C-alpha positions in Angstrom: 0.0 0.0 0.0 2.9 2.4 0.7 3.7 2.7 -3.0 0.3 4.1 -3.9 0.7 7.7 -2.4 4.2 7.8 -4.1 2.8 6.8 -7.5 0.0 9.3 -7.0 2.6 12.0 -6.4 4.6 10.9 -9.4 1.5 11.2 -11.5 1.0 14.8 -10.2 4.7 15.6 -11.0 4.3 14.3 -14.6 1.1 16.4 -15.1 3.1 19.6 -14.3 6.0 18.5 -16.5 3.5 18.1 -19.4 1.4 21.3 -18.9 4.0 23.7 -17.5 7.5 22.5 -18.1 6.7 21.6 -21.7 3.3 22.9 -22.8 3.9 26.3 -21.3 7.6 27.0 -20.9 9.2 25.1 -23.8 8.4 28.2 -25.9 11.2 30.1 -24.1 14.2 28.0 -25.4 12.5 27.3 -28.7 11.8 31.1 -29.3 15.3 32.0 -30.6 15.1 29.1 -33.1 11.7 30.4 -34.3 12.9 34.0 -34.5 15.9 33.0 -36.6 13.9 30.8 -38.9 10.8 33.0 -39.2 12.2 36.5 -38.6 10.0 37.2 -35.6 10.5 40.6 -34.0 10.6 40.8 -30.2 7.1 42.4 -30.3 5.7 39.4 -32.3 7.4 37.0 -29.9 5.9 38.9 -26.9 2.4 38.8 -28.5 2.7 35.1 -29.1 3.7 34.6 -25.4 0.8 36.8 -24.3 -1.6 34.7 -26.4 -0.6 31.7 -24.3 -1.1 33.5 -21.1 -4.4 34.9 -22.3 -5.5 31.3 -22.7 -4.1 30.6 -19.2 -6.2 33.4 -17.8 -9.4 32.1 -19.5 -8.6 28.6 -18.3 -7.9 29.7 -14.7 -11.2 31.7 -14.6 -13.2 28.7 -16.0 -11.5 26.3 -13.6 -12.5 28.6 -10.7 -16.1 29.1 -11.8 -17.2 25.8 -13.3 -18.4 23.1 -11.0 -15.5 20.7 -11.6 -15.2 19.2 -8.1 -17.0 15.9 -8.7 -15.3 15.2 -12.1 -11.8 16.5 -11.6 -10.1 13.4 -13.0 -12.1 13.5 -16.2 -11.4 17.2 -16.9 -7.8 16.7 -16.0 -7.4 13.9 -18.6 -9.2 16.0 -21.3 -6.8 18.9 -20.5 -3.8 16.7 -20.7 -4.8 15.4 -24.2 -5.4 18.9 -25.3 -2.0 20.0 -24.0 -0.2 17.3 -25.9 -2.2 18.0 -29.1 -1.4 21.8 -29.0 2.3 21.1 -28.4 2.3 18.8 -31.4 0.4 21.3 -33.5 3.0 24.0 -33.0 5.4 21.8 -35.0 3.0 21.9 -37.9 2.0 25.5 -37.8 3.7 28.0 -40.1 1.3 30.9 -40.0 1.6 33.5 -37.2 -2.2 33.7 -36.5 -2.3 29.9 -36.5 0.3 29.9 -33.8 -1.5 32.6 -31.8 -4.6 30.3 -31.7 -2.7 27.2 -30.8 -0.8 28.9 -28.0 -4.0 30.3 -26.7 -5.6 26.9 -26.5 -2.5 25.5 -24.9 -2.7 28.1 -22.2 -6.3 27.1 -21.4 -5.2 23.5 -21.1 -2.2 24.4 -18.9 -4.4 26.4 -16.5 -6.9 23.6 -16.1 -4.1 21.0 -15.5 -2.4 23.3 -13.0 -5.6 24.1 -11.0 -7.0 20.6 -11.1 -3.8 18.7 -10.4 -2.9 21.1 -7.6 -6.3 20.7 -5.9 -6.4 16.9 -6.4 -2.8 16.4 -5.1 -3.0 19.0 -2.3 -6.3 17.5 -1.0 -4.9 14.0 -1.2 -1.7 15.0 0.6 -3.7 16.8 3.3 -5.9 13.8 3.8 -2.9 11.5 4.1 -1.1 13.8 6.6 1.7 14.4 4.0 1.3 18.2 3.3 5.1 18.3 3.5 5.2 16.5 0.1 3.7 19.5 -1.7 7.2 20.8 -2.5 7.9 17.5 -4.3 4.8 17.9 -6.4 5.6 21.5 -7.6 9.1 20.3 -8.5 7.4 18.9 -11.5 7.7 22.2 -13.3 11.4 22.4 -12.8 11.8 18.8 -13.9 9.8 19.5 -17.0 12.0 22.5 -17.8 15.2 20.7 -17.2 14.5 17.4 -18.9 12.7 18.9 -21.9 15.7 21.3 -22.5 18.0 18.3 -22.6 16.4 17.2 -25.9 16.1 20.6 -27.5 19.7 20.9 -29.0 19.6 17.4 -30.6 16.0 17.8 -31.9 16.9 21.2 -33.3 20.0 19.9 -35.1 18.1 17.0 -36.6 14.7 18.5 -37.3 14.8 22.3 -36.9 12.4 24.1 -34.6 9.4 22.2 -35.9 10.9 18.9 -34.8 11.5 20.2 -31.3 7.8 20.8 -30.8 6.8 17.4 -32.2 9.5 15.6 -30.2 8.4 17.2 -27.0 4.8 16.4 -27.8 5.8 12.7 -28.1 7.5 12.9 -24.7 4.4 14.5 -23.2 2.2 11.8 -24.7 4.3 9.1 -23.0 4.1 10.9 -19.6 0.3 11.3 -20.1 -0.1 7.5 -20.0 1.4 7.4 -16.5 -0.7 10.3 -15.3 -3.8 8.6 -16.6 -3.0 5.5 -14.6 -1.7 7.0 -11.4 -3.4 10.3 -10.8 -7.0 9.7 -9.9 -9.3 11.7 -7.6 -11.0 10.2 -4.6 -13.5 12.6 -3.2 -14.9 10.4 -0.6 -11.6 9.6 1.1 -10.6 13.3 1.0 -13.9 14.5 2.6 -13.7 11.8 5.3 -10.1 12.4 6.3 -10.2 16.2 6.0 -12.5 16.3 9.1 -9.7 15.0 11.2 -7.2 17.6 10.2 -6.4 20.4 12.6 -4.9 23.5 11.0 -3.2 26.2 12.9 -4.1 29.9 12.6 -3.7 31.4 9.2 -4.3 34.9 7.7 -8.0 35.7 7.6 -9.7 35.9 4.2 -9.9 39.7 4.5 -6.1 39.7 3.9 -6.5 37.9 0.6 -6.7 41.0 -1.6 -3.1 41.9 -0.5 -1.9 38.5 -1.5 -3.9 38.6 -4.8 -2.4 42.0 -5.9 1.1 40.9 -4.9 0.7 37.6 -6.8 -0.6 39.5 -9.9 2.5 41.8 -9.8 4.7 38.6 -9.5 3.0 37.3 -12.7 3.6 40.6 -14.5 7.3 40.7 -13.5 8.6 37.2 -13.5 7.3 36.3 -17.0 9.5 38.9 -18.7 12.6 36.8 -17.7 10.5 33.7 -18.2 9.9 34.6 -21.9 13.1 36.4 -23.0 16.1 35.1 -21.0 17.2 32.6 -23.6 16.8 35.2 -26.4 18.9 37.6 -24.2 21.6 35.0 -24.0 21.4 34.3 -27.7 21.9 38.0 -28.5 24.7 38.5 -26.0 28.1 38.5 -27.8 30.0 37.3 -24.7 27.7 34.2 -24.3 29.7 31.3 -25.8 27.6 28.3 -24.7 24.3 27.1 -26.3 21.7 29.6 -25.2 19.3 26.7 -24.3 21.7 25.9 -21.5 20.5 29.0 -19.6 17.0 27.5 -19.5 18.5 24.2 -18.2 19.9 26.2 -15.3 16.4 27.6 -14.7 15.1 24.1 -14.4 18.0 23.0 -12.1 17.2 25.9 -9.8 13.5 25.2 -9.9 13.6 21.4 -9.1 14.5 21.7 -5.3 13.1 25.2 -4.9 9.6 24.2 -3.8 10.9 21.9 -1.1 13.4 24.5 0.1 10.8 27.4 0.2 8.2 25.1 1.9 10.8 24.2 4.6 11.7 27.9 5.1 8.0 28.8 5.3 7.5 26.4 8.2 10.4 28.0 10.0 10.0 31.7 9.1 6.3 31.9 8.2 4.7 32.0 4.7 4.5 35.8 4.4 8.1 36.4 5.3 9.2 33.6 2.9 7.1 35.1 0.1 8.6 38.6 0.6 12.2 37.2 0.7 11.7 35.0 -2.4 10.1 37.9 -4.4 13.0 40.2 -3.4 15.5 37.6 -4.5 13.7 37.2 -7.8 13.6 41.0 -8.5 17.4 41.0 -8.0 17.8 38.1 -10.5 15.6 39.8 -13.1 17.6 43.1 -13.0 21.0 41.5 -12.8 21.7 41.3 -16.6 21.0 45.1 -16.7 23.6 45.8 -14.0 26.1 43.3 -15.3 25.7 41.6 -18.7 27.9 38.5 -19.2 27.6 34.8 -19.4 28.2 34.5 -15.7 25.5 37.1 -14.8 23.0 35.4 -17.1 23.6 32.0 -15.4 23.1 33.7 -12.0 20.0 35.4 -13.2 18.7 32.1 -14.6 19.4 30.3 -11.3 17.8 32.9 -9.1 14.8 32.9 -11.4 14.5 29.1 -11.3 15.0 29.1 -7.5 12.2 31.5 -6.9 9.4 31.5 -9.4 7.9 28.1 -8.5 8.7 28.5 -4.9 6.6 31.6 -4.9 3.7 29.7 -6.5 4.1 26.9 -4.0 4.0 29.3 -1.1 1.0 31.3 -2.4 -1.2 28.3 -3.4 -0.4 26.4 -0.2 -1.2 29.5 1.9 -4.4 30.3 0.1 -5.6 26.7 0.3 -5.1 26.9 4.1 -7.2 30.1 4.1 -10.1 28.3 2.5 -9.6 24.5 2.5 -13.2 23.7 1.8 -13.1 24.9 -1.8 -9.5 24.7 -2.9 -10.1 24.5 -6.7 -12.1 27.7 -6.8 -9.8 29.8 -4.7 -6.6 28.5 -6.4 -8.4 29.2 -9.7 -9.0 32.9 -8.7 -5.4 33.3 -7.5 -4.1 31.7 -10.7 -6.4 34.0 -12.8 -4.9 37.3 -11.4 -1.4 35.8 -11.9 -2.4 35.0 -15.5 -3.5 38.7 -16.0 0.0 39.8 -15.1 1.5 37.1 -17.4 -0.6 38.2 -20.3 0.4 41.8 -20.0 4.1 41.4 -19.2 5.4 39.8 -22.4 3.5 42.1 -24.7 4.8 45.2 -23.0 8.3 43.8 -22.7 8.3 42.8 -26.4 7.1 46.3 -27.5 9.7 48.0 -25.3 12.5 45.8 -26.5 11.6 46.3 -30.2 11.4 50.1 -29.6 14.6 50.5 -27.6 16.5 47.6 -29.3 17.4 46.5 -25.8 15.9 44.4 -23.0 17.1 46.7 -20.2 13.9 48.8 -19.8 11.7 45.8 -19.8 13.9 44.0 -17.2 14.0 47.1 -14.9 10.2 47.5 -15.1 9.7 43.7 -14.4 12.0 43.8 -11.3 10.2 46.9 -10.0 6.8 45.1 -10.3 8.0 42.1 -8.3 9.6 44.3 -5.7 6.4 46.3 -5.2 4.5 43.1 -4.8 6.9 42.0 -2.0 6.5 45.4 -0.3 2.7 45.0 -0.3 2.9 41.9 1.8 4.6 43.7 4.7 1.3 44.1 6.6 0.8 40.4 6.6 4.0 39.6 8.6 2.0 39.7 11.9 0.2 36.5 10.8 3.5 34.6 10.8 3.8 34.9 14.5 2.0 31.6 14.9 3.0 27.9 14.8 3.6 26.1 11.6 0.9 26.5 8.9 -0.6 23.3 7.6 0.6 20.9 10.2 -1.5 17.9 10.9 -1.8 15.3 13.7 -2.0 12.6 11.0 1.8 12.8 10.3 
């Protein structure tokens, strides 16, 4: 019986690898290949990224509004198939508007998978008294970024940018088989066990608007680096390695980050940990402006990877503790405001970069947005003066 929670968790990790690590973020290392082959401007690249995040916004809103609780496994599986299909379709698309539509649909699927997989896995872990495993679950995004990037140089050399998308779609399809088998909802068990869980004091719901605004600013700021860092490396004359290696560093930083930030949150408090992680991220975003070199880009990539999923883990875990009875809906709302920021960020950054012929202005603006978000959380520090959040006598 002991292997069942583990396989369930692996299924959750694979779902994030498919939807986020590949379906959502593979665009970043493939973007320079597409720009070179199709002569995309930075503005066009930004609009294409924004199209994906517009879809992510729509998906997050629908996941929060629609009554999905009784059929989470079914909708998760449909979304996984759609994610694989859209990744595959990008390798066949050669018209810009076609790509805009595909990336939009891919964004919808990514949001559904993130919200549904998060709510299923977090509910299951809470019911099993294993909330400390949530960091392992969110490591799926970093794993997806790292392992998918390993294949990109070879696929690109053999089949150009089109083959990269198709190859990653095949990998996603294989992972989907395991998710289909291992990740299944069990509402009855969750409801029965949830009643036994004792949760310590958490911020009241009236504090939620501060968290929502800060998380929206995080979405606005982080995505600029998340979209353009490989392109920045590719256009930096002193960068001698394969630009895709930068994205691999992001994945390496992201894999342990959720576990580390969850551990720190239990020691420092969730709000303090959020503030610190966002401040670190702002520093990483602006670093290439202050010091542009291969080393600084690696540091920037690592700080980005080490914080962006950690911030998501902290925010979604905290907000679930604030309203544990309807986790899908509240995570959906939080993800929606994050998606609004993501949708706006790349478009603005792309326009600024095309206009100034430099990424500096966009990076400074992105860093400021994240830093302001961190400052807005200051009034929540008083809620950290309590025992560990999310502990359970079932451990």
